[in-house]
SELUM-990255 format. One record per residue (C-alpha): residue in one letter; y, z, x. Coordinates in Angstrom, 2 decimals. Layout:
<sites>
 aa       Y       Z       X
  A       Y       Z       X
...
</sites>
This chain:
<sites>
 aa       Y       Z       X
  M    0.00    0.00    0.00
  D    3.44   -0.95    1.46
  R    6.34    1.43    1.62
  R    8.15   -0.05   -1.39
  A    5.08    0.28   -3.60
  F    4.47    3.81   -2.36
  I    8.02    4.90   -3.22
  G    7.66    3.26   -6.61
  T    4.64    5.38   -7.48
  L    6.70    8.47   -6.77
  A    9.69    7.50   -8.91
  S    9.32   10.46  -11.23
  G    8.95   12.75   -8.24
  L   12.19   11.45   -6.74
  L   14.06   12.61   -9.81
  A   12.29   15.94  -10.05
  A   12.53   16.90   -6.38
  P   14.97   14.80   -4.33
  L   14.62   16.92   -1.21
  A   10.84   16.50   -1.08
  A   11.15   12.79   -1.73
  E   13.77   12.36    0.98
  A   11.41   14.06    3.44
  Q    8.73   11.52    2.53
  K   11.20    8.67    2.98
  A   12.07    9.97    6.41
  G    8.45    9.68    7.46
  K    7.39   13.30    7.00
  L    3.72   13.71    7.93
  Y    2.25   16.49    5.83
  R   -0.47   18.70    7.27
  I   -3.03   19.73    4.68
  G   -5.29   22.60    5.70
  V   -8.73   22.59    4.06
  L  -10.69   25.85    4.18
  D  -14.36   25.80    3.22
  S  -17.59   27.67    3.78
  V  -19.61   24.61    4.79
  G  -19.29   22.11    7.62
  L  -17.50   18.78    7.40
  A  -20.66   16.69    7.04
  A  -22.01   18.80    4.17
  N  -18.68   18.58    2.36
  Q  -18.03   14.88    2.93
  A  -18.50   13.73   -0.68
  N  -16.01   16.29   -1.97
  L  -13.48   15.44    0.74
  D  -13.87   11.75   -0.05
  A  -13.01   12.56   -3.68
  F   -9.97   14.55   -2.53
  R   -8.80   11.69   -0.31
  Q   -9.33    9.23   -3.17
  G   -7.22   11.42   -5.42
  L   -4.42   11.36   -2.85
  R   -4.75    7.59   -2.42
  D   -4.51    7.11   -6.18
  L   -1.17    8.94   -6.02
  G    0.10    6.67   -3.26
  H   -0.60    8.76   -0.16
  V   -1.95    7.12    2.96
  E   -3.88    9.26    5.42
  G   -2.39    9.16    8.88
  Q    0.88    7.84    7.50
  H    1.79   10.44    4.90
  F   -0.70   13.23    5.53
  V   -3.37   14.55    7.88
  I   -6.17   16.99    7.07
  E   -6.95   20.02    9.21
  Y  -10.48   21.02    8.21
  R  -11.81   24.49    8.97
  S  -15.25   25.83    8.02
  A  -16.49   29.43    8.05
  E  -20.07   28.10    8.26
  G  -21.19   30.56    5.62
  R  -19.62   33.61    7.29
  A  -16.88   35.00    5.06
  E  -15.63   37.27    7.84
  R  -14.44   34.16    9.71
  F  -11.96   33.11    7.02
  P   -9.02   35.31    8.15
  D   -9.09   33.89   11.68
  L   -9.35   30.35   10.35
  V   -6.38   30.88    8.04
  T   -4.39   32.33   10.92
  E   -5.18   29.20   12.90
  L   -3.96   26.98   10.06
  V   -0.75   29.01    9.82
  R   -0.17   28.53   13.55
  L   -0.59   24.79   13.04
  K    2.21   25.00   10.46
  V    0.25   23.35    7.67
  D    2.32   22.54    4.59
  I   -0.39   23.54    2.13
  I   -3.89   25.04    2.18
  V   -6.72   23.77   -0.04
  T   -9.61   26.19   -0.45
  R  -13.12   26.11   -1.81
  G  -14.62   29.37   -3.02
  T  -13.11   32.72   -3.95
  S  -13.54   34.25   -0.50
  A  -11.59   31.43    1.15
  A   -8.75   31.68   -1.38
  L   -8.55   35.46   -1.03
  A   -8.40   35.23    2.76
  A   -5.68   32.58    2.62
  R   -3.54   34.57    0.20
  H   -3.98   37.74    2.26
  I   -2.70   36.00    5.40
  T    0.18   34.05    3.88
  E    2.35   34.54    0.82
  T    4.60   31.58    1.60
  I    2.33   28.60    2.27
  P    1.15   27.11   -1.07
  I   -2.58   27.53   -1.70
  V   -4.51   25.16   -3.98
  M   -7.99   26.23   -5.06
  A  -10.21   23.15   -5.26
  S  -12.75   25.50   -6.81
  S  -13.17   29.24   -7.14
  G  -14.77   31.89   -9.27
  D  -12.71   33.70  -11.89
  P   -9.25   33.84  -10.20
  I   -7.95   36.53  -12.57
  F  -10.94   38.79  -11.96
  A  -10.54   38.24   -8.21
  G   -6.84   39.09   -8.36
  L   -5.75   35.68   -7.09
  V   -3.46   34.90  -10.03
  A   -1.67   36.88  -12.71
  S   -2.81   34.51  -15.46
  L   -4.16   30.99  -15.80
  A   -1.03   29.78  -17.59
  R    1.45   31.29  -15.11
  P   -0.33   32.14  -11.86
  G    2.65   33.73  -10.08
  G    2.64   33.96   -6.29
  N    1.57   31.09   -4.05
  V   -1.92   30.34   -5.46
  T   -2.90   27.83   -8.14
  G   -5.47   25.07   -8.62
  L   -8.85   24.90  -10.28
  H  -11.65   27.32  -10.97
  L  -15.24   26.60  -11.79
  G  -14.96   28.09  -15.25
  V  -18.74   28.31  -15.26
  P  -19.67   30.27  -18.36
  P  -22.41   32.76  -17.51
  A  -24.44   31.20  -20.33
  L  -24.75   28.05  -18.21
  A  -27.00   30.00  -15.83
  G  -29.27   30.79  -18.75
  K  -29.40   27.10  -19.64
  R  -30.78   26.39  -16.17
  L  -33.79   28.53  -17.02
  R  -34.20   26.66  -20.31
  L  -34.17   23.36  -18.40
  L  -36.91   24.65  -16.11
  K  -38.89   25.76  -19.14
  E  -38.50   22.30  -20.66
  L  -39.76   20.75  -17.43
  I  -42.66   23.20  -17.12
  P  -43.61   24.48  -20.60
  G  -46.16   26.95  -19.21
  L  -43.63   28.55  -16.87
  S  -44.21   32.29  -16.56
  R  -42.70   33.62  -13.30
  V  -39.33   32.51  -11.93
  G  -37.65   33.68   -8.75
  V  -33.85   33.84   -8.64
  F  -31.96   33.50   -5.37
  L  -28.41   34.81   -5.48
  D  -25.88   36.25   -3.08
  S  -26.34   40.00   -3.51
  G  -22.68   40.57   -2.64
  D  -21.31   38.12   -5.23
  V  -20.17   39.77   -8.47
  S  -20.08   36.50  -10.42
  A  -23.66   35.77   -9.37
  H  -24.74   39.06  -10.94
  L  -22.99   38.09  -14.20
  M  -25.04   34.89  -14.22
  M  -28.18   36.90  -13.53
  R  -27.62   38.87  -16.73
  E  -27.56   35.66  -18.73
  I  -30.73   34.43  -17.04
  E  -32.38   37.74  -17.92
  M  -31.42   37.31  -21.59
  V  -32.97   33.84  -21.75
  A  -36.03   35.06  -19.83
  H  -36.57   37.82  -22.38
  A  -36.24   35.33  -25.25
  T  -38.64   32.82  -23.72
  G  -41.23   35.19  -22.30
  V  -40.51   34.39  -18.66
  Q  -40.86   37.09  -16.01
  L  -37.95   37.11  -13.56
  H  -38.02   38.10   -9.90
  N  -34.62   38.85   -8.38
  L  -35.08   37.65   -4.83
  G  -31.53   38.41   -3.68
  A  -30.17   37.21   -0.33
  R  -27.57   38.78    1.88
  R  -26.18   38.45    5.37
  P  -26.71   39.75    8.01
  V  -30.26   40.57    6.88
  G  -30.99   36.87    6.55
  L  -33.03   34.83    4.09
  E  -36.51   35.47    5.45
  P  -37.12   38.65    3.39
  A  -36.08   36.81    0.21
  F  -38.38   33.89    1.01
  E  -41.25   36.27    1.78
  T  -40.73   38.03   -1.55
  A  -40.90   34.73   -3.41
  V  -44.26   33.98   -1.79
  L  -45.66   37.48   -2.36
  D  -44.55   37.48   -6.01
  R  -46.25   34.11   -6.53
  V  -43.36   32.67   -8.53
  D  -43.85   29.36  -10.33
  A  -40.30   28.04   -9.89
  L  -36.89   28.92   -8.48
  I  -33.29   29.21   -9.65
  V  -30.68   29.15   -6.89
  V  -27.35   30.54   -8.11
  E  -24.35   28.99   -6.35
  G  -22.34   31.21   -4.03
  L  -20.99   31.46   -0.49
  L  -24.36   32.34    1.01
  T  -26.54   29.94   -0.94
  V  -24.22   26.95   -0.46
  A  -23.79   27.62    3.24
  D  -27.57   27.80    3.70
  L  -28.27   24.89    1.35
  P  -30.76   23.07    3.65
  R  -32.87   26.20    4.03
  F  -33.19   26.76    0.28
  V  -34.11   23.12   -0.32
  G  -36.52   23.21    2.62
  F  -38.18   26.39    1.41
  A  -38.70   24.95   -2.08
  A  -40.24   21.78   -0.60
  M  -42.47   23.65    1.84
  S  -43.65   26.04   -0.87
  R  -44.03   23.19   -3.38
  L  -41.90   25.05   -5.90
  P  -39.77   23.30   -8.55
  A  -36.18   24.54   -8.28
  I  -32.95   24.15  -10.18
  Y  -29.58   24.63   -8.51
  G  -25.98   25.12   -9.56
  L  -24.51   22.19   -7.64
  R  -25.57   18.56   -7.17
  E  -25.19   18.91   -3.40
  F  -28.61   20.56   -3.38
  V  -30.15   17.56   -5.14
  D  -28.44   15.14   -2.76
  A  -30.13   17.11    0.02
  G  -33.57   16.72   -1.58
  G  -33.59   19.41   -4.25
  L  -35.28   18.73   -7.58
  M  -32.63   19.36  -10.22
  A  -29.08   20.72  -10.61
  Y  -26.93   21.61  -13.56
  G  -23.36   22.74  -13.01
  P  -19.74   21.75  -12.45
  D  -18.89   18.44  -10.80
  L  -17.22   19.51   -7.54
  R  -16.16   15.97   -6.73
  D  -14.12   15.90   -9.91
  L  -12.51   19.23   -9.00
  F  -11.57   18.07   -5.50
  R  -10.12   14.86   -6.93
  R   -8.03   16.87   -9.36
  A   -6.91   19.20   -6.56
  A   -5.09   16.21   -5.05
  T   -2.75   16.22   -8.05
  Y   -1.73   19.80   -7.28
  V   -1.07   18.90   -3.66
  H    1.04   15.94   -4.77
  R    3.10   17.99   -7.21
  I    3.73   20.79   -4.73
  I    4.56   18.94   -1.52
  L    6.08   15.77   -3.00
  E    7.63   16.91   -6.26
  G    8.63   20.38   -5.14
  A    6.68   22.22   -7.84
  R    6.00   25.92   -7.28
  P    2.37   27.13   -7.38
  A    3.57   30.07   -9.48
  D    4.48   27.66  -12.29
  L    1.45   25.34  -12.21
  P   -1.28   26.47  -14.61
  V   -4.77   26.97  -13.22
  E   -7.24   24.53  -14.78
  R  -10.91   25.05  -15.55
  A  -13.76   22.76  -14.63
  T  -14.26   20.38  -17.54
  K  -17.00   18.12  -16.22
  F  -20.55   19.42  -15.87
  E  -23.50   17.34  -14.79
  L  -27.28   17.33  -14.84
  V  -28.74   15.57  -11.80
  I  -32.46   14.97  -11.24
  N  -34.22   13.75   -8.10
  L  -37.29   11.68   -9.07
  K  -38.46   11.39   -5.47
  T  -38.70   15.18   -5.24
  A  -40.39   15.36   -8.64
  K  -43.01   12.89   -7.44
  A  -43.59   14.87   -4.25
  L  -44.18   17.98   -6.36
  G  -46.53   16.12   -8.73
  L  -44.17   16.59  -11.67
  T  -43.45   14.19  -14.51
  I  -39.94   14.58  -15.87
  P  -39.98   14.55  -19.70
  P  -38.15   11.53  -21.17
  S  -35.92   13.85  -23.20
  L  -34.70   15.44  -19.96
  L  -34.16   12.10  -18.24
  Q  -32.10   10.83  -21.17
  R  -29.74   13.80  -20.91
  A  -29.30   13.49  -17.15
  D  -25.90   12.34  -15.90
  Q  -27.55   10.90  -12.80
  V  -31.14   10.26  -11.82
  I  -31.82    9.76   -8.12
  D  -34.59    7.17   -8.13
  P  -36.14    6.20   -4.78
</sites>
């Protein structure tokens, strides 16, 4: 896109925030800090969606913005140092994924705008005063995953395996929202006659005890609840399910892309794409995070991997395939 076309796409922004627009005209290169719990390669699809969202708004990477990506590699205690590094780099805005990342960013800086590409309940976490008027320097999107959705994952497993009797649940033992989801799973388990095994998982103990418990309890299938720990160790959960020949359902499609069987949850790519709009409004139009309402996830998806189903000797019921948003077919 040439410069004239780019300025044209920002016409409304020029009227709303002349100072920000003048900075863009003068060749301002914005530094966007991205703070995540997983490495760059594992997050590539979401970042591609974020970049596409910026491109759709007329921003050219390298000409109008650069991204400074920092990953805690699943270790929440690393977030403060990473935020401090981004502050030293004088980033214009910080985009976060996950509640822990957003909390660390807000704790370090109250002046740099923070956009949540996804988070747990931001009110419960104390990140915003309200969804309509966040206050402070944090806004963006939250997963808005109703706890009942976790119960639906068990129902999907039951539909896939009608004789299902014992299900192991992996969740981050230190994640409050994960425990809320566990309650919903327990309600559905009670209604459907399924015996649950809370396998837990927590650093620094590691995942081995949880995996050993799953084997000793002879579970028939697995539910992996999304969280900092489970997402950061995604390959190990998918690998364990494959090695143990256990059907598993996950909260994010990233697990299915990595070889997992099935996922039902929010579309993170859509959230990252929408996060670009917040970045645009804040750094180009001069909007204040305090005044930009926090939005919920609105797009949820069911993704099924037929290659994994075949490896496990499973036949996916036609009714389940028809409801799937995407079927990965080898």
